[in-house]
Backbone as XML, in Angstrom:
<?xml version="1.0"?>
<chain id="A" units="angstrom">
  <residue number="1" name="MET">
    <atom name="N" x="0.823" y="-1.195" z="0.000"/>
    <atom name="CA" x="0.000" y="0.000" z="0.000"/>
    <atom name="C" x="0.864" y="1.254" z="0.000"/>
  </residue>
  <residue number="2" name="ARG">
    <atom name="N" x="2.132" y="1.111" z="-0.239"/>
    <atom name="CA" x="3.012" y="2.279" z="-0.213"/>
    <atom name="C" x="2.823" y="3.198" z="-1.404"/>
  </residue>
  <residue number="3" name="SER">
    <atom name="N" x="2.180" y="2.712" z="-2.455"/>
    <atom name="CA" x="2.006" y="3.554" z="-3.637"/>
    <atom name="C" x="0.939" y="4.633" z="-3.439"/>
  </residue>
  <residue number="4" name="PHE">
    <atom name="N" x="0.086" y="4.471" z="-2.442"/>
    <atom name="CA" x="-0.906" y="5.504" z="-2.177"/>
    <atom name="C" x="-0.231" y="6.669" z="-1.468"/>
  </residue>
  <residue number="5" name="LEU">
    <atom name="N" x="-0.651" y="7.874" z="-1.779"/>
    <atom name="CA" x="0.092" y="9.061" z="-1.387"/>
    <atom name="C" x="0.022" y="9.441" z="0.084"/>
  </residue>
  <residue number="6" name="ASN">
    <atom name="N" x="-1.090" y="9.236" z="0.735"/>
    <atom name="CA" x="-1.169" y="9.678" z="2.119"/>
    <atom name="C" x="-2.048" y="8.752" z="2.953"/>
  </residue>
  <residue number="7" name="GLU">
    <atom name="N" x="-2.061" y="8.994" z="4.254"/>
    <atom name="CA" x="-2.814" y="8.139" z="5.171"/>
    <atom name="C" x="-4.302" y="8.150" z="4.877"/>
  </residue>
  <residue number="8" name="GLN">
    <atom name="N" x="-4.829" y="9.294" z="4.429"/>
    <atom name="CA" x="-6.261" y="9.370" z="4.143"/>
    <atom name="C" x="-6.644" y="8.400" z="3.023"/>
  </residue>
  <residue number="9" name="VAL">
    <atom name="N" x="-5.847" y="8.344" z="1.976"/>
    <atom name="CA" x="-6.124" y="7.437" z="0.859"/>
    <atom name="C" x="-5.914" y="5.987" z="1.293"/>
  </residue>
  <residue number="10" name="ARG">
    <atom name="N" x="-4.881" y="5.732" z="2.075"/>
    <atom name="CA" x="-4.631" y="4.372" z="2.568"/>
    <atom name="C" x="-5.769" y="3.913" z="3.469"/>
  </residue>
  <residue number="11" name="SER">
    <atom name="N" x="-6.218" y="4.794" z="4.344"/>
    <atom name="CA" x="-7.328" y="4.471" z="5.232"/>
    <atom name="C" x="-8.580" y="4.147" z="4.432"/>
  </residue>
  <residue number="12" name="TYR">
    <atom name="N" x="-8.887" y="4.981" z="3.452"/>
    <atom name="CA" x="-10.053" y="4.761" z="2.599"/>
    <atom name="C" x="-9.946" y="3.410" z="1.890"/>
  </residue>
  <residue number="13" name="SER">
    <atom name="N" x="-8.764" y="3.093" z="1.395"/>
    <atom name="CA" x="-8.555" y="1.825" z="0.681"/>
    <atom name="C" x="-8.775" y="0.626" z="1.594"/>
  </residue>
  <residue number="14" name="ILE">
    <atom name="N" x="-8.268" y="0.702" z="2.815"/>
    <atom name="CA" x="-8.456" y="-0.392" z="3.772"/>
    <atom name="C" x="-9.930" y="-0.541" z="4.113"/>
  </residue>
  <residue number="15" name="ILE">
    <atom name="N" x="-10.612" y="0.578" z="4.353"/>
    <atom name="CA" x="-12.040" y="0.535" z="4.681"/>
    <atom name="C" x="-12.826" y="-0.094" z="3.537"/>
  </residue>
  <residue number="16" name="LYS">
    <atom name="N" x="-12.560" y="0.324" z="2.310"/>
    <atom name="CA" x="-13.278" y="-0.226" z="1.149"/>
    <atom name="C" x="-12.994" y="-1.710" z="0.967"/>
  </residue>
  <residue number="17" name="LEU">
    <atom name="N" x="-11.743" y="-2.099" z="1.108"/>
    <atom name="CA" x="-11.388" y="-3.508" z="0.956"/>
    <atom name="C" x="-12.097" y="-4.370" z="2.000"/>
  </residue>
  <residue number="18" name="LEU">
    <atom name="N" x="-12.103" y="-3.916" z="3.244"/>
    <atom name="CA" x="-12.764" y="-4.686" z="4.299"/>
    <atom name="C" x="-14.281" y="-4.664" z="4.143"/>
  </residue>
  <residue number="19" name="ASP">
    <atom name="N" x="-14.840" y="-3.587" z="3.588"/>
    <atom name="CA" x="-16.279" y="-3.561" z="3.274"/>
    <atom name="C" x="-16.620" y="-4.627" z="2.237"/>
  </residue>
  <residue number="20" name="GLU">
    <atom name="N" x="-15.784" y="-4.750" z="1.206"/>
    <atom name="CA" x="-16.008" y="-5.767" z="0.168"/>
    <atom name="C" x="-15.881" y="-7.172" z="0.743"/>
  </residue>
  <residue number="21" name="LEU">
    <atom name="N" x="-14.895" y="-7.363" z="1.590"/>
    <atom name="CA" x="-14.703" y="-8.668" z="2.227"/>
    <atom name="C" x="-15.891" y="-9.005" z="3.115"/>
  </residue>
  <residue number="22" name="ARG">
    <atom name="N" x="-16.367" y="-8.010" z="3.847"/>
    <atom name="CA" x="-17.532" y="-8.226" z="4.709"/>
    <atom name="C" x="-18.757" y="-8.598" z="3.886"/>
  </residue>
  <residue number="23" name="ALA">
    <atom name="N" x="-18.970" y="-7.925" z="2.772"/>
    <atom name="CA" x="-20.115" y="-8.232" z="1.911"/>
    <atom name="C" x="-20.053" y="-9.681" z="1.437"/>
  </residue>
  <residue number="24" name="LYS">
    <atom name="N" x="-18.859" y="-10.141" z="1.108"/>
    <atom name="CA" x="-18.697" y="-11.537" z="0.669"/>
    <atom name="C" x="-19.006" y="-12.501" z="1.811"/>
  </residue>
  <residue number="25" name="VAL">
    <atom name="N" x="-18.493" y="-12.210" z="2.992"/>
    <atom name="CA" x="-18.743" y="-13.070" z="4.155"/>
    <atom name="C" x="-20.229" y="-13.077" z="4.495"/>
  </residue>
  <residue number="26" name="ASP">
    <atom name="N" x="-20.857" y="-11.895" z="4.515"/>
    <atom name="CA" x="-22.279" y="-11.796" z="4.863"/>
    <atom name="C" x="-23.172" y="-12.494" z="3.851"/>
  </residue>
  <residue number="27" name="SER">
    <atom name="N" x="-22.843" y="-12.391" z="2.572"/>
    <atom name="CA" x="-23.696" y="-12.988" z="1.537"/>
    <atom name="C" x="-23.528" y="-14.499" z="1.425"/>
  </residue>
  <residue number="28" name="SER">
    <atom name="N" x="-22.451" y="-15.033" z="1.985"/>
    <atom name="CA" x="-22.200" y="-16.473" z="1.861"/>
    <atom name="C" x="-22.971" y="-17.307" z="2.876"/>
  </residue>
  <residue number="29" name="LYS">
    <atom name="N" x="-23.585" y="-16.650" z="3.861"/>
    <atom name="CA" x="-24.357" y="-17.333" z="4.909"/>
    <atom name="C" x="-23.542" y="-18.445" z="5.586"/>
  </residue>
  <residue number="30" name="GLY">
    <atom name="N" x="-22.315" y="-18.113" z="5.957"/>
    <atom name="CA" x="-21.475" y="-19.036" z="6.700"/>
    <atom name="C" x="-20.595" y="-19.949" z="5.869"/>
  </residue>
  <residue number="31" name="GLU">
    <atom name="N" x="-20.745" y="-19.929" z="4.566"/>
    <atom name="CA" x="-19.933" y="-20.808" z="3.718"/>
    <atom name="C" x="-18.532" y="-20.254" z="3.466"/>
  </residue>
  <residue number="32" name="PHE">
    <atom name="N" x="-18.365" y="-18.943" z="3.588"/>
    <atom name="CA" x="-17.065" y="-18.311" z="3.357"/>
    <atom name="C" x="-16.574" y="-17.738" z="4.676"/>
  </residue>
  <residue number="33" name="VAL">
    <atom name="N" x="-15.404" y="-18.165" z="5.110"/>
    <atom name="CA" x="-14.821" y="-17.677" z="6.356"/>
    <atom name="C" x="-13.817" y="-16.579" z="6.022"/>
  </residue>
  <residue number="34" name="ALA">
    <atom name="N" x="-13.843" y="-15.529" z="6.804"/>
    <atom name="CA" x="-12.916" y="-14.414" z="6.582"/>
    <atom name="C" x="-11.475" y="-14.910" z="6.680"/>
  </residue>
  <residue number="35" name="PRO">
    <atom name="N" x="-10.621" y="-14.484" z="5.772"/>
    <atom name="CA" x="-9.221" y="-14.921" z="5.792"/>
    <atom name="C" x="-8.378" y="-14.099" z="6.764"/>
  </residue>
  <residue number="36" name="ASN">
    <atom name="N" x="-7.163" y="-14.535" z="6.970"/>
    <atom name="CA" x="-6.164" y="-13.748" z="7.677"/>
    <atom name="C" x="-5.787" y="-12.601" z="6.733"/>
  </residue>
  <residue number="37" name="VAL">
    <atom name="N" x="-5.837" y="-11.362" z="7.201"/>
    <atom name="CA" x="-5.589" y="-10.207" z="6.335"/>
    <atom name="C" x="-4.338" y="-9.478" z="6.813"/>
  </residue>
  <residue number="38" name="GLN">
    <atom name="N" x="-3.476" y="-9.122" z="5.860"/>
    <atom name="CA" x="-2.261" y="-8.379" z="6.182"/>
    <atom name="C" x="-2.099" y="-7.210" z="5.219"/>
  </residue>
  <residue number="39" name="PHE">
    <atom name="N" x="-1.636" y="-6.095" z="5.763"/>
    <atom name="CA" x="-1.316" y="-4.914" z="4.960"/>
    <atom name="C" x="0.123" y="-4.528" z="5.265"/>
  </residue>
  <residue number="40" name="LEU">
    <atom name="N" x="0.895" y="-4.232" z="4.247"/>
    <atom name="CA" x="2.252" y="-3.739" z="4.416"/>
    <atom name="C" x="2.225" y="-2.250" z="4.077"/>
  </residue>
  <residue number="41" name="VAL">
    <atom name="N" x="2.464" y="-1.406" z="5.069"/>
    <atom name="CA" x="2.286" y="0.037" z="4.890"/>
    <atom name="C" x="3.467" y="0.822" z="5.442"/>
  </residue>
  <residue number="42" name="GLN">
    <atom name="N" x="3.628" y="2.024" z="4.928"/>
    <atom name="CA" x="4.539" y="2.986" z="5.531"/>
    <atom name="C" x="3.742" y="3.790" z="6.551"/>
  </residue>
  <residue number="43" name="HIS">
    <atom name="N" x="4.420" y="4.344" z="7.510"/>
    <atom name="CA" x="3.791" y="5.237" z="8.488"/>
    <atom name="C" x="2.615" y="4.547" z="9.188"/>
  </residue>
  <residue number="44" name="GLY">
    <atom name="N" x="2.870" y="3.390" z="9.760"/>
    <atom name="CA" x="1.825" y="2.581" z="10.385"/>
    <atom name="C" x="1.070" y="3.284" z="11.495"/>
  </residue>
  <residue number="45" name="TYR">
    <atom name="N" x="1.781" y="4.001" z="12.361"/>
    <atom name="CA" x="1.110" y="4.664" z="13.474"/>
    <atom name="C" x="0.187" y="5.777" z="12.984"/>
  </residue>
  <residue number="46" name="GLU">
    <atom name="N" x="0.648" y="6.537" z="12.010"/>
    <atom name="CA" x="-0.178" y="7.606" z="11.448"/>
    <atom name="C" x="-1.412" y="7.031" z="10.759"/>
  </residue>
  <residue number="47" name="LEU">
    <atom name="N" x="-1.237" y="5.901" z="10.085"/>
    <atom name="CA" x="-2.365" y="5.257" z="9.420"/>
    <atom name="C" x="-3.393" y="4.786" z="10.440"/>
  </residue>
  <residue number="48" name="LEU">
    <atom name="N" x="-2.940" y="4.218" z="11.552"/>
    <atom name="CA" x="-3.883" y="3.780" z="12.585"/>
    <atom name="C" x="-4.621" y="4.972" z="13.184"/>
  </residue>
  <residue number="49" name="ASP">
    <atom name="N" x="-3.928" y="6.084" z="13.373"/>
    <atom name="CA" x="-4.595" y="7.303" z="13.855"/>
    <atom name="C" x="-5.660" y="7.754" z="12.864"/>
  </residue>
  <residue number="50" name="ARG">
    <atom name="N" x="-5.344" y="7.691" z="11.584"/>
    <atom name="CA" x="-6.299" y="8.103" z="10.547"/>
    <atom name="C" x="-7.490" y="7.158" z="10.502"/>
  </residue>
  <residue number="51" name="LEU">
    <atom name="N" x="-7.238" y="5.860" z="10.612"/>
    <atom name="CA" x="-8.332" y="4.884" z="10.647"/>
    <atom name="C" x="-9.232" y="5.135" z="11.845"/>
  </residue>
  <residue number="52" name="ASP">
    <atom name="N" x="-8.629" y="5.493" z="12.973"/>
    <atom name="CA" x="-9.404" y="5.790" z="14.175"/>
    <atom name="C" x="-10.332" y="6.972" z="13.929"/>
  </residue>
  <residue number="53" name="ALA">
    <atom name="N" x="-9.864" y="7.968" z="13.196"/>
    <atom name="CA" x="-10.690" y="9.136" z="12.884"/>
    <atom name="C" x="-11.757" y="8.808" z="11.845"/>
  </residue>
  <residue number="54" name="ASP">
    <atom name="N" x="-11.417" y="7.965" z="10.876"/>
    <atom name="CA" x="-12.344" y="7.652" z="9.782"/>
    <atom name="C" x="-13.383" y="6.601" z="10.149"/>
  </residue>
  <residue number="55" name="ASN">
    <atom name="N" x="-12.981" y="5.600" z="10.912"/>
    <atom name="CA" x="-13.886" y="4.504" z="11.262"/>
    <atom name="C" x="-13.367" y="3.838" z="12.529"/>
  </residue>
  <residue number="56" name="ALA">
    <atom name="N" x="-13.762" y="4.388" z="13.673"/>
    <atom name="CA" x="-13.246" y="3.919" z="14.957"/>
    <atom name="C" x="-13.558" y="2.450" z="15.209"/>
  </residue>
  <residue number="57" name="SER">
    <atom name="N" x="-14.705" y="1.996" z="14.750"/>
    <atom name="CA" x="-15.077" y="0.597" z="14.933"/>
    <atom name="C" x="-14.106" y="-0.324" z="14.194"/>
  </residue>
  <residue number="58" name="LEU">
    <atom name="N" x="-13.789" y="0.010" z="12.973"/>
    <atom name="CA" x="-12.865" y="-0.792" z="12.173"/>
    <atom name="C" x="-11.454" y="-0.744" z="12.748"/>
  </residue>
  <residue number="59" name="ARG">
    <atom name="N" x="-11.083" y="0.369" z="13.316"/>
    <atom name="CA" x="-9.749" y="0.526" z="13.915"/>
    <atom name="C" x="-9.507" y="-0.495" z="15.012"/>
  </residue>
  <residue number="60" name="THR">
    <atom name="N" x="-10.566" y="-0.953" z="15.676"/>
    <atom name="CA" x="-10.403" y="-1.925" z="16.760"/>
    <atom name="C" x="-9.858" y="-3.261" z="16.264"/>
  </residue>
  <residue number="61" name="LEU">
    <atom name="N" x="-9.930" y="-3.512" z="14.975"/>
    <atom name="CA" x="-9.381" y="-4.753" z="14.418"/>
    <atom name="C" x="-7.856" y="-4.782" z="14.453"/>
  </residue>
  <residue number="62" name="PHE">
    <atom name="N" x="-7.243" y="-3.617" z="14.450"/>
    <atom name="CA" x="-5.789" y="-3.528" z="14.370"/>
    <atom name="C" x="-5.202" y="-3.292" z="15.752"/>
  </residue>
  <residue number="63" name="SER">
    <atom name="N" x="-4.289" y="-4.150" z="16.141"/>
    <atom name="CA" x="-3.621" y="-4.014" z="17.424"/>
    <atom name="C" x="-2.174" y="-3.593" z="17.189"/>
  </residue>
  <residue number="64" name="MET">
    <atom name="N" x="-1.716" y="-2.611" z="17.942"/>
    <atom name="CA" x="-0.319" y="-2.203" z="17.807"/>
    <atom name="C" x="0.611" y="-3.348" z="18.191"/>
  </residue>
  <residue number="65" name="ASP">
    <atom name="N" x="0.148" y="-4.234" z="19.068"/>
    <atom name="CA" x="0.961" y="-5.390" z="19.451"/>
    <atom name="C" x="1.172" y="-6.345" z="18.283"/>
  </residue>
  <residue number="66" name="ASP">
    <atom name="N" x="0.242" y="-6.344" z="17.337"/>
    <atom name="CA" x="0.353" y="-7.217" z="16.162"/>
    <atom name="C" x="1.142" y="-6.570" z="15.027"/>
  </residue>
  <residue number="67" name="MET">
    <atom name="N" x="1.492" y="-5.289" z="15.177"/>
    <atom name="CA" x="2.224" y="-4.591" z="14.122"/>
    <atom name="C" x="3.677" y="-5.044" z="14.132"/>
  </residue>
  <residue number="68" name="ALA">
    <atom name="N" x="4.174" y="-5.427" z="12.968"/>
    <atom name="CA" x="5.569" y="-5.850" z="12.862"/>
    <atom name="C" x="6.316" y="-4.888" z="11.945"/>
  </residue>
  <residue number="69" name="ARG">
    <atom name="N" x="7.482" y="-4.489" z="12.379"/>
    <atom name="CA" x="8.311" y="-3.595" z="11.565"/>
    <atom name="C" x="9.111" y="-4.447" z="10.579"/>
  </residue>
  <residue number="70" name="VAL">
    <atom name="N" x="9.072" y="-4.060" z="9.315"/>
    <atom name="CA" x="9.741" y="-4.811" z="8.253"/>
    <atom name="C" x="10.690" y="-3.867" z="7.526"/>
  </residue>
  <residue number="71" name="GLY">
    <atom name="N" x="11.959" y="-4.227" z="7.447"/>
    <atom name="CA" x="12.927" y="-3.398" z="6.736"/>
    <atom name="C" x="12.752" y="-3.510" z="5.237"/>
  </residue>
  <residue number="72" name="ALA">
    <atom name="N" x="13.016" y="-2.418" z="4.544"/>
    <atom name="CA" x="12.953" y="-2.431" z="3.078"/>
    <atom name="C" x="14.188" y="-3.150" z="2.550"/>
  </residue>
  <residue number="73" name="SER">
    <atom name="N" x="14.018" y="-3.986" z="1.551"/>
    <atom name="CA" x="15.139" y="-4.784" z="1.055"/>
    <atom name="C" x="15.898" y="-4.124" z="-0.091"/>
  </residue>
  <residue number="74" name="ASP">
    <atom name="N" x="15.343" y="-3.120" z="-0.670"/>
    <atom name="CA" x="15.983" y="-2.425" z="-1.788"/>
    <atom name="C" x="17.178" y="-1.618" z="-1.271"/>
  </residue>
  <residue number="75" name="SER">
    <atom name="N" x="18.289" y="-1.644" z="-1.975"/>
    <atom name="CA" x="19.490" y="-0.935" z="-1.526"/>
    <atom name="C" x="19.286" y="0.583" z="-1.476"/>
  </residue>
  <residue number="76" name="ARG">
    <atom name="N" x="18.366" y="1.095" z="-2.290"/>
    <atom name="CA" x="18.095" y="2.538" z="-2.286"/>
    <atom name="C" x="17.285" y="2.957" z="-1.069"/>
  </residue>
  <residue number="77" name="THR">
    <atom name="N" x="16.632" y="1.997" z="-0.419"/>
    <atom name="CA" x="15.733" y="2.325" z="0.696"/>
    <atom name="C" x="16.159" y="1.626" z="1.980"/>
  </residue>
  <residue number="78" name="SER">
    <atom name="N" x="17.445" y="1.414" z="2.162"/>
    <atom name="CA" x="17.915" y="0.645" z="3.318"/>
    <atom name="C" x="17.563" y="1.302" z="4.649"/>
  </residue>
  <residue number="79" name="ALA">
    <atom name="N" x="17.390" y="2.611" z="4.664"/>
    <atom name="CA" x="17.036" y="3.303" z="5.902"/>
    <atom name="C" x="15.527" y="3.324" z="6.122"/>
  </residue>
  <residue number="80" name="HIS">
    <atom name="N" x="14.765" y="2.805" z="5.174"/>
    <atom name="CA" x="13.309" y="2.829" z="5.269"/>
    <atom name="C" x="12.788" y="1.511" z="5.818"/>
  </residue>
  <residue number="81" name="TYR">
    <atom name="N" x="11.608" y="1.570" z="6.358"/>
    <atom name="CA" x="10.961" y="0.354" z="6.832"/>
    <atom name="C" x="9.457" y="0.514" z="6.683"/>
  </residue>
  <residue number="82" name="TYR">
    <atom name="N" x="8.786" y="-0.601" z="6.781"/>
    <atom name="CA" x="7.333" y="-0.653" z="6.648"/>
    <atom name="C" x="6.764" y="-1.327" z="7.879"/>
  </residue>
  <residue number="83" name="PHE">
    <atom name="N" x="5.466" y="-1.237" z="8.026"/>
    <atom name="CA" x="4.779" y="-1.945" z="9.098"/>
    <atom name="C" x="3.820" y="-2.945" z="8.486"/>
  </residue>
  <residue number="84" name="ARG">
    <atom name="N" x="3.838" y="-4.143" z="9.022"/>
    <atom name="CA" x="2.880" y="-5.159" z="8.602"/>
    <atom name="C" x="1.736" y="-5.150" z="9.617"/>
  </residue>
  <residue number="85" name="LEU">
    <atom name="N" x="0.559" y="-4.761" z="9.146"/>
    <atom name="CA" x="-0.645" y="-4.763" z="9.975"/>
    <atom name="C" x="-1.381" y="-6.069" z="9.702"/>
  </residue>
  <residue number="86" name="THR">
    <atom name="N" x="-1.682" y="-6.805" z="10.742"/>
    <atom name="CA" x="-2.295" y="-8.122" z="10.586"/>
    <atom name="C" x="-3.620" y="-8.187" z="11.325"/>
  </residue>
  <residue number="87" name="ILE">
    <atom name="N" x="-4.616" y="-8.776" z="10.667"/>
    <atom name="CA" x="-5.897" y="-9.073" z="11.314"/>
    <atom name="C" x="-6.073" y="-10.589" z="11.232"/>
  </residue>
  <residue number="88" name="PRO">
    <atom name="N" x="-5.926" y="-11.284" z="12.367"/>
    <atom name="CA" x="-6.102" y="-12.739" z="12.345"/>
    <atom name="C" x="-7.534" y="-13.131" z="11.955"/>
  </residue>
  <residue number="89" name="THR">
    <atom name="N" x="-7.676" y="-14.290" z="11.359"/>
    <atom name="CA" x="-8.971" y="-14.784" z="10.886"/>
    <atom name="C" x="-10.033" y="-14.758" z="11.976"/>
  </residue>
  <residue number="90" name="LYS">
    <atom name="N" x="-9.704" y="-15.271" z="13.158"/>
    <atom name="CA" x="-10.699" y="-15.333" z="14.245"/>
    <atom name="C" x="-11.196" y="-13.946" z="14.630"/>
  </residue>
  <residue number="91" name="ARG">
    <atom name="N" x="-10.275" y="-12.990" z="14.719"/>
    <atom name="CA" x="-10.657" y="-11.629" z="15.104"/>
    <atom name="C" x="-11.554" y="-11.000" z="14.040"/>
  </residue>
  <residue number="92" name="LEU">
    <atom name="N" x="-11.207" y="-11.187" z="12.771"/>
    <atom name="CA" x="-11.993" y="-10.603" z="11.688"/>
    <atom name="C" x="-13.367" y="-11.249" z="11.600"/>
  </residue>
  <residue number="93" name="GLN">
    <atom name="N" x="-13.426" y="-12.570" z="11.720"/>
    <atom name="CA" x="-14.708" y="-13.276" z="11.661"/>
    <atom name="C" x="-15.609" y="-12.845" z="12.824"/>
  </residue>
  <residue number="94" name="ALA">
    <atom name="N" x="-15.035" y="-12.742" z="14.023"/>
    <atom name="CA" x="-15.810" y="-12.310" z="15.191"/>
    <atom name="C" x="-16.317" y="-10.881" z="15.004"/>
  </residue>
  <residue number="95" name="TYR">
    <atom name="N" x="-15.487" y="-10.015" z="14.437"/>
    <atom name="CA" x="-15.895" y="-8.632" z="14.177"/>
    <atom name="C" x="-17.083" y="-8.596" z="13.223"/>
  </residue>
  <residue number="96" name="PHE">
    <atom name="N" x="-17.011" y="-9.354" z="12.131"/>
    <atom name="CA" x="-18.101" y="-9.386" z="11.157"/>
    <atom name="C" x="-19.386" y="-9.925" z="11.775"/>
  </residue>
  <residue number="97" name="GLU">
    <atom name="N" x="-19.271" y="-10.896" z="12.678"/>
    <atom name="CA" x="-20.453" y="-11.510" z="13.288"/>
    <atom name="C" x="-21.107" y="-10.625" z="14.337"/>
  </residue>
  <residue number="98" name="THR">
    <atom name="N" x="-20.324" y="-9.786" z="15.007"/>
    <atom name="CA" x="-20.856" y="-9.029" z="16.143"/>
    <atom name="C" x="-21.030" y="-7.533" z="15.898"/>
  </residue>
  <residue number="99" name="THR">
    <atom name="N" x="-20.525" y="-7.028" z="14.803"/>
    <atom name="CA" x="-20.562" y="-5.593" z="14.548"/>
    <atom name="C" x="-21.430" y="-5.293" z="13.335"/>
  </residue>
  <residue number="100" name="PRO">
    <atom name="N" x="-22.376" y="-4.363" z="13.459"/>
    <atom name="CA" x="-23.206" y="-3.998" z="12.301"/>
    <atom name="C" x="-22.344" y="-3.463" z="11.151"/>
  </residue>
  <residue number="101" name="ALA">
    <atom name="N" x="-22.803" y="-3.671" z="9.937"/>
    <atom name="CA" x="-22.037" y="-3.277" z="8.747"/>
    <atom name="C" x="-21.748" y="-1.778" z="8.702"/>
  </residue>
  <residue number="102" name="ASN">
    <atom name="N" x="-22.614" y="-0.955" z="9.255"/>
    <atom name="CA" x="-22.407" y="0.499" z="9.188"/>
    <atom name="C" x="-21.787" y="1.069" z="10.461"/>
  </residue>
  <residue number="103" name="ALA">
    <atom name="N" x="-21.289" y="0.220" z="11.338"/>
    <atom name="CA" x="-20.705" y="0.686" z="12.601"/>
    <atom name="C" x="-19.467" y="1.539" z="12.338"/>
  </residue>
  <residue number="104" name="GLY">
    <atom name="N" x="-19.391" y="2.655" z="13.026"/>
    <atom name="CA" x="-18.217" y="3.508" z="12.948"/>
    <atom name="C" x="-18.145" y="4.401" z="11.734"/>
  </residue>
  <residue number="105" name="LYS">
    <atom name="N" x="-19.086" y="4.272" z="10.834"/>
    <atom name="CA" x="-19.036" y="5.099" z="9.628"/>
    <atom name="C" x="-19.629" y="6.470" z="9.915"/>
  </residue>
  <residue number="106" name="GLU">
    <atom name="N" x="-18.931" y="7.444" z="9.429"/>
    <atom name="CA" x="-19.355" y="8.826" z="9.616"/>
    <atom name="C" x="-20.636" y="9.091" z="8.829"/>
  </residue>
  <residue number="107" name="ARG">
    <atom name="N" x="-21.537" y="9.812" z="9.437"/>
    <atom name="CA" x="-22.775" y="10.180" z="8.750"/>
    <atom name="C" x="-22.763" y="11.686" z="8.499"/>
  </residue>
  <residue number="108" name="ARG">
    <atom name="N" x="-22.999" y="12.063" z="7.269"/>
    <atom name="CA" x="-23.033" y="13.491" z="6.918"/>
    <atom name="C" x="-24.441" y="13.865" z="6.510"/>
  </residue>
  <residue number="109" name="LEU">
    <atom name="N" x="-24.874" y="15.013" z="6.969"/>
    <atom name="CA" x="-26.210" y="15.496" z="6.625"/>
    <atom name="C" x="-26.137" y="16.506" z="5.511"/>
  </residue>
</chain>
């Protein structure tokens, strides 16, 4: 997800992707189990702050304890690193089962 320019776009992309995944899980009536989901991002803490502002309910899926720092392997970016954000299958499935689809979404009048 490093190709997206800022945290707002990354946050929006994560929200949309998880909305699509939720729709698939909900429409399958138990036949499709949510997978283990991972995102490799720059500026992980800032992204989590942005997710908290955009969709606080969805932000609860991401734990800072589950965030892993990953060094960039390219010689041009040796001083750079990324964060791997992980949502385990059980946590994601439980979230989909217990949280309404529109939870945490901002409402504009």
